[in-house]
C-alpha positions in Angstrom: 23.0 107.4 -229.8 22.0 110.6 -231.2 24.5 113.2 -231.6 21.7 115.4 -230.0 20.7 112.9 -227.0 24.7 113.7 -226.7 25.0 117.3 -227.2 22.3 116.9 -224.1 24.0 114.6 -221.9 26.8 117.6 -222.0 24.6 121.1 -221.6 22.8 119.0 -219.0 26.2 118.6 -217.5 27.4 121.7 -218.1 24.3 123.2 -216.5 24.8 121.2 -213.5 28.5 122.3 -212.8 27.1 125.7 -213.2 24.7 125.5 -211.1 26.5 124.1 -208.5 29.5 127.1 -208.7 26.9 129.5 -208.2 25.6 127.8 -205.3 29.1 128.0 -204.0 30.3 131.8 -205.2 26.7 132.5 -203.1 27.8 131.0 -200.2 31.6 132.2 -199.8 29.7 135.8 -201.3 27.3 135.7 -198.3 29.9 134.4 -195.7 32.5 137.2 -196.9 29.7 139.9 -196.0 29.6 138.4 -192.7 32.9 139.0 -192.2 33.4 142.2 -193.6 30.2 143.6 -191.3 32.2 141.7 -188.6 35.3 144.2 -189.2 32.9 147.0 -189.8 31.3 146.4 -186.7 35.0 146.2 -184.3 36.0 149.0 -186.7 33.3 151.0 -185.3 33.5 150.1 -181.3 37.2 151.5 -181.5 36.8 153.9 -182.7 34.0 154.3 -180.0 36.4 152.8 -177.3 39.0 155.9 -178.6 36.3 158.6 -179.1 35.4 158.3 -174.9 39.8 157.9 -174.8 40.4 161.4 -176.2 37.1 163.2 -174.3 38.1 161.6 -170.7 41.9 163.4 -171.6 40.5 166.2 -172.1 38.7 166.9 -169.4 41.3 165.3 -166.9 43.8 168.4 -169.3 41.8 171.0 -169.1 41.5 169.8 -165.0 45.2 169.8 -164.9 46.5 172.8 -166.6 44.0 174.6 -164.3 45.6 172.9 -161.9 49.0 173.7 -163.1 47.6 177.3 -163.4 47.3 177.4 -159.5 50.0 175.7 -158.0 52.1 178.5 -159.9 50.2 181.4 -159.0 50.8 179.6 -155.4 54.8 179.6 -155.7 54.8 182.6 -156.8 52.7 184.3 -153.7 55.0 181.8 -151.5 58.1 183.6 -153.4 57.3 186.5 -152.7 56.0 186.3 -149.2 59.1 185.1 -148.8 61.0 187.8 -150.8 59.4 190.6 -147.6 
């Protein structure tokens, strides 16, 4: 065997290993991007749920504040009527 043929065989092996490792890395990268997308979707869904909860809490708290004010005024009226 000539040294040129040995060199071609060695370079072919290294090229094959390089192509194989590139394919593996591309597959891993695709899986990673799918996982990142899944995490982003879950985070977005959680943020929407939190936003909805805060919105409903703000509605409830404003209603409760109004009821608290009404009850406070009713208590004051009742106290004034008892004093008279």
